C-alpha positions as CSV (number, residue, x, y, z in Angstrom):
1,M,0.1,0.0,0.1
2,P,1.3,3.6,-1.0
3,P,2.1,5.9,2.0
4,N,-0.8,8.2,3.0
5,F,1.3,11.3,3.0
6,A,-1.6,13.4,4.5
7,L,-1.7,11.0,7.4
8,L,2.0,11.1,7.9
9,R,2.0,14.8,7.9
10,Y,-0.8,14.9,10.3
11,V,1.2,12.5,12.7
12,R,4.3,14.7,12.5
13,E,2.4,17.9,13.2
14,I,-0.2,16.8,15.9
15,P,0.4,18.1,19.4
16,K,1.7,15.2,21.4
17,A,2.4,13.8,24.9
18,E,5.0,11.4,25.9
19,L,4.4,9.5,29.1
20,H,7.0,6.7,28.9
21,L,10.4,7.9,28.5
22,H,13.6,7.1,30.4
23,I,16.0,9.9,30.2
24,E,19.1,7.6,30.3
25,G,17.6,5.9,27.3
26,T,18.0,9.2,25.3
27,L,21.8,8.9,25.6
28,E,23.0,8.9,22.0
29,P,26.2,7.2,21.1
30,E,27.7,10.6,20.2
31,Q,26.7,11.9,23.6
32,M,28.2,8.8,25.3
33,F,31.6,9.6,23.9
34,Q,31.3,13.4,24.6
35,F,30.5,12.8,28.2
36,A,33.1,10.0,28.6
37,Q,35.8,12.5,27.4
38,R,34.4,15.1,29.6
39,N,34.5,13.0,32.6
40,N,37.6,10.9,31.9
41,V,35.6,7.6,31.8
42,S,36.5,4.9,29.5
43,V,34.1,3.0,27.5
44,K,34.5,-0.5,25.9
45,Y,33.4,0.6,22.4
46,A,35.8,2.2,20.0
47,S,33.3,4.1,17.7
48,V,29.7,5.2,17.4
49,E,29.2,2.5,14.8
50,E,30.4,-0.1,17.3
51,V,27.7,1.0,19.8
52,R,25.1,0.8,17.1
53,K,26.2,-2.8,16.2
54,A,25.8,-3.7,19.9
55,Q,22.2,-2.6,19.7
56,A,21.1,-5.9,18.2
57,F,19.1,-7.0,21.2
58,T,17.7,-10.4,21.7
59,D,15.6,-9.5,24.8
60,L,15.1,-6.8,27.6
61,Q,18.3,-8.1,29.4
62,S,20.5,-7.8,26.6
63,F,19.4,-4.1,26.2
64,L,19.7,-3.4,29.9
65,D,23.4,-4.7,29.8
66,L,24.3,-2.0,27.3
67,Y,22.0,0.6,28.9
68,Y,23.6,0.4,32.4
69,Q,27.1,0.4,30.8
70,A,26.6,3.4,28.8
71,S,24.9,5.4,31.8
72,Q,28.3,5.1,33.6
73,V,29.3,8.1,31.6
74,L,26.8,10.3,33.4
75,R,28.7,11.8,36.4
76,T,27.7,15.4,37.1
77,E,24.8,17.7,37.3
78,R,25.8,19.3,34.1
79,D,25.7,15.8,32.4
80,F,22.0,15.2,33.4
81,H,21.1,18.6,32.4
82,D,22.7,18.5,28.9
83,L,21.1,15.0,28.5
84,T,17.7,16.1,29.4
85,W,18.0,19.4,27.5
86,A,19.0,17.5,24.4
87,Y,15.9,15.3,24.5
88,L,13.5,18.3,25.3
89,Q,14.9,20.1,22.3
90,R,14.4,17.2,20.0
91,V,10.8,16.6,21.0
92,A,9.9,20.1,21.1
93,A,10.6,20.3,17.4
94,D,8.1,17.3,17.0
95,N,5.5,19.3,18.8
96,V,5.6,17.3,22.0
97,R,3.5,19.7,24.4
98,H,3.8,17.6,27.4
99,A,6.5,15.1,28.4
100,E,6.8,12.9,31.6
101,V,10.4,11.8,32.3
102,F,11.6,8.6,34.1
103,F,15.1,8.7,35.8
104,D,16.8,5.6,37.5
105,P,18.6,7.1,40.6
106,Q,19.8,3.7,41.8
107,S,22.0,3.1,38.7
108,H,23.8,6.4,39.5
109,L,24.0,6.1,43.4
110,E,25.7,2.7,43.2
111,R,28.4,4.7,41.2
112,G,28.9,7.3,43.8
113,V,26.9,9.9,42.0
114,P,25.0,12.1,44.4
115,F,21.1,12.0,44.2
116,Q,21.2,15.9,44.3
117,A,23.4,16.0,41.1
118,V,21.0,13.7,39.2
119,V,17.7,15.3,40.1
120,E,18.8,18.9,40.0
121,G,20.3,18.4,36.6
122,I,17.1,17.0,35.1
123,H,15.0,19.4,36.9
124,T,16.7,22.6,35.7
125,A,16.2,21.4,32.1
126,L,12.6,20.6,32.7
127,V,12.0,24.0,34.1
128,R,13.8,25.7,31.1
129,A,11.5,23.9,28.8
130,E,8.5,25.0,30.5
131,S,9.7,28.6,30.7
132,E,11.0,28.9,27.1
133,W,8.4,26.8,25.2
134,G,5.5,26.4,27.4
135,M,6.0,22.7,27.4
136,S,4.6,21.2,30.5
137,T,6.8,18.5,32.2
138,R,6.8,16.0,35.0
139,L,9.5,13.9,36.6
140,I,9.0,10.2,37.6
141,M,11.5,8.3,39.8
142,C,11.7,4.6,39.1
143,F,13.0,1.9,41.3
144,L,15.1,-1.0,39.7
145,R,13.2,-4.2,40.3
146,H,16.4,-6.3,39.9
147,L,17.7,-4.7,43.1
148,S,16.1,-5.2,46.5
149,A,13.1,-3.6,48.1
150,E,15.3,-2.4,50.8
151,S,17.5,-0.5,48.2
152,A,14.3,1.1,46.7
153,M,13.1,2.1,50.2
154,E,16.5,3.9,50.8
155,T,16.2,5.7,47.4
156,L,12.7,6.8,48.2
157,E,14.2,8.3,51.5
158,A,16.7,10.3,49.4
159,A,14.0,11.5,47.3
160,L,11.8,13.0,49.9
161,P,13.6,16.5,50.1
162,Y,12.7,16.8,46.3
163,R,9.1,15.5,46.5
164,D,7.9,18.8,44.9
165,W,10.1,18.1,41.8
166,I,9.0,14.5,41.5
167,V,5.3,13.7,40.9
168,A,5.4,9.9,41.0
169,V,7.3,6.7,41.6
170,G,7.7,3.8,39.1
171,L,9.1,0.3,38.7
172,D,11.4,-0.6,35.8
173,S,14.4,-2.8,34.7
174,S,14.2,-6.7,34.2
175,E,10.8,-7.9,34.5
176,R,11.3,-11.7,34.5
177,N,11.1,-13.1,38.2
178,H,10.8,-9.7,39.7
179,P,7.0,-9.3,40.5
180,P,5.4,-6.1,41.6
181,S,4.5,-7.8,44.7
182,D,8.1,-7.5,46.0
183,F,7.7,-3.8,46.2
184,V,4.4,-3.2,48.3
185,K,6.0,-1.7,51.2
186,V,7.9,0.8,49.1
187,F,4.9,1.8,47.1
188,D,2.7,2.1,50.3
189,R,5.3,4.4,51.9
190,A,5.6,6.4,48.5
191,H,1.7,6.9,48.5
192,S,1.8,8.0,52.1
193,E,4.3,10.8,51.1
194,G,2.1,11.9,48.5
195,F,3.6,10.4,45.4
196,L,1.6,9.0,42.4
197,A,2.6,5.7,41.1
198,V,3.2,3.8,37.8
199,A,4.8,0.4,37.0
200,H,6.2,-1.4,34.2
201,A,4.2,-4.7,33.7
202,G,3.2,-7.1,31.1
203,E,6.0,-6.6,28.7
204,E,8.2,-9.7,29.3
205,G,6.2,-10.6,32.6
206,P,2.8,-12.1,32.6
207,P,-0.7,-10.6,32.6
208,D,-0.6,-11.4,36.5
209,Y,2.2,-8.7,36.9
210,I,-0.4,-6.1,35.6
211,R,-3.0,-7.3,38.2
212,Q,-0.4,-7.0,41.0
213,A,0.6,-3.5,39.9
214,L,-3.0,-2.5,40.0
215,D,-4.1,-4.3,43.2
216,L,-1.1,-4.3,45.3
217,L,0.9,-1.2,44.2
218,H,-2.2,0.9,43.4
219,V,-0.7,2.3,40.2
220,L,-2.6,4.7,38.0
221,R,-1.0,3.8,34.8
222,I,0.6,0.5,33.4
223,D,3.9,1.2,31.5
224,H,3.8,-1.4,28.5
225,G,1.0,-3.8,29.4
226,V,0.9,-5.4,26.1
227,R,0.4,-8.9,27.5
228,C,-2.8,-8.0,28.9
229,A,-4.2,-9.4,25.6
230,E,-3.5,-12.9,26.9
231,D,-6.1,-12.5,29.7
232,P,-9.5,-11.5,28.3
233,S,-11.0,-10.4,31.8
234,L,-8.0,-8.2,32.4
235,V,-8.5,-6.6,29.0
236,E,-12.0,-5.9,30.0
237,R,-11.0,-4.4,33.2
238,L,-8.5,-2.1,31.6
239,A,-11.0,-1.0,29.1
240,K,-13.8,-0.4,31.6
241,G,-11.6,1.5,33.9
242,R,-9.9,3.4,31.3
243,I,-6.5,2.4,32.8
244,P,-3.9,3.9,30.7
245,L,-1.3,1.7,28.9
246,T,2.0,3.5,27.8
247,V,2.9,1.4,24.9
248,C,6.3,1.7,23.1
249,P,6.0,-0.1,19.8
250,L,9.5,0.1,18.5
251,S,10.9,-0.9,21.7
252,N,8.6,-3.8,21.7
253,V,9.9,-5.0,18.5
254,R,13.5,-4.4,19.1
255,L,13.3,-6.3,22.3
256,C,11.4,-9.2,20.5
257,V,8.1,-8.9,22.5
258,F,6.6,-8.9,18.9
259,P,8.4,-10.4,15.7
260,S,7.4,-7.3,13.9
261,L,5.5,-4.0,14.0
262,A,2.8,-5.4,11.8
263,Q,2.2,-8.1,14.5
264,H,1.9,-5.6,17.2
265,N,-1.4,-5.7,19.1
266,L,-1.6,-1.7,19.7
267,K,-4.6,-1.4,17.2
268,K,-6.4,-4.3,18.5
269,L,-6.2,-2.9,22.1
270,L,-7.2,0.6,20.9
271,D,-10.2,-0.8,19.0
272,R,-11.2,-2.6,22.3
273,G,-11.4,0.6,23.8
274,L,-8.4,0.6,25.9
275,C,-6.5,3.9,26.9
276,V,-3.7,3.3,24.8
277,T,-0.7,5.7,24.2
278,V,2.3,5.7,22.0
279,N,5.9,6.5,23.6
280,S,9.4,5.9,22.8
281,D,10.7,4.3,26.0
282,D,14.5,4.4,25.1
283,P,14.8,6.2,21.8
284,A,18.6,6.3,21.5
285,Y,18.5,2.4,21.6
286,F,15.3,1.6,19.8
287,G,15.5,3.5,16.6
288,G,13.2,6.3,17.3
289,Y,11.5,9.1,19.3
290,V,8.0,9.5,19.9
291,T,7.2,10.8,16.4
292,E,9.0,7.9,14.8
293,N,7.1,5.5,16.8
294,L,3.8,7.0,15.6
295,L,4.9,7.3,12.2
296,A,6.0,3.5,12.0
297,T,3.0,2.3,13.8
298,A,0.4,4.2,11.7
299,Q,2.1,2.7,8.5
300,A,2.6,-0.8,9.8
301,L,-1.0,-1.1,11.2
302,S,-2.7,1.1,8.8
303,L,-3.9,3.5,11.5
304,S,-6.6,6.1,10.5
305,R,-6.5,9.8,11.4
306,Q,-9.1,9.2,14.0
307,D,-6.9,6.3,15.5
308,V,-3.9,8.8,15.8
309,Y,-6.1,11.6,17.3
310,Q,-7.4,9.1,19.8
311,L,-3.9,7.9,20.9
312,E,-3.0,11.6,21.4
313,R,-6.1,12.4,23.2
314,N,-5.5,9.2,25.4
315,A,-2.1,10.6,26.2
316,F,-3.4,14.0,27.4
317,E,-6.2,12.3,29.4
318,A,-3.5,10.1,31.1
319,A,-1.0,12.8,32.0
320,F,-0.4,13.8,35.5
321,I,-1.3,17.4,34.8
322,S,-4.1,19.8,36.1
323,P,-7.5,19.7,34.7
324,Q,-7.0,23.1,33.4
325,R,-3.9,22.1,31.6
326,R,-5.6,18.9,30.2
327,Q,-8.4,21.1,28.9
328,E,-5.8,23.3,27.2
329,L,-4.0,20.5,25.5
330,I,-7.2,18.8,24.3
331,A,-8.5,22.0,23.0
332,E,-5.2,22.5,21.1
333,L,-5.3,18.9,19.8
334,D,-9.1,19.4,18.6
335,R,-8.2,22.9,17.0
336,F,-5.3,21.4,15.2
337,T,-7.5,18.5,13.8
338,R,-10.3,20.7,12.9
339,D,-7.9,23.1,10.9
340,F,-5.7,20.4,9.3
341,K,-5.7,20.6,5.6
342,D,-4.8,17.6,3.4
């Protein structure tokens, strides 16, 4: 089928939100070498091309091995500011109007990087984006599920002085054999301190991990969640409750969750009435930022303009923003769609 150029232009220009983005996953190979030189850190790769070759992942763990290794070049507040600012500049050009950014403090704390350097570097870039472009932003702190719940609790304690900057906590890293139920006490404490909650579940882990995240961690959104399709009653629950799924199509294919984008279940979930959104996850590793994810998915799954509109409306509805800001963004989305000329 020939490309629908009007639809592709609509995808590029539509106002967007991104709700599932790991800031460490925006570290492009060129930046990795730049930061390594600046901080006098050695890396095992000789060139950008060698890093790209290492991105032939076979599963989530093979990606995480490279991801954590590359993150070792991030050492200073300046590094985290520069990394975040580069991401925000890129997506602002794609008309991302709201961005929610994950960060993994444990991967830096264990290398001796102070929590303050990480969070202040990211925060100053987010504030700058709001000031210069009117882009709203939120910061979400994720716990690494392959580490202990005790480590997560210590990280939560370290975050308390910055609770005004961090809207929610999340759960990420290797999902296999690390169920949400391991982190009930941590999430209970986070809720008591006023944090919202999200969790990665149902990417490589079973549908039951989605149920655990909802019932035990009391999350408001499920990150990924695509394996919900294996459990019809869970699909019905997600649809009825309009519980958002922050799906990352290119990531799912690169990590072998689906054999190809044409076999992804996003369109089926959308048609079932689920609050599905499209996001980029770790764009420096998976071949595209949020616009590339939307473009590739629209073509592979023959999405209609209404489908794309619904995906972005879902994202604005699922965002951790005020009712006023939500109304503003949906009005902008509706205005853009109404005025769009083929």
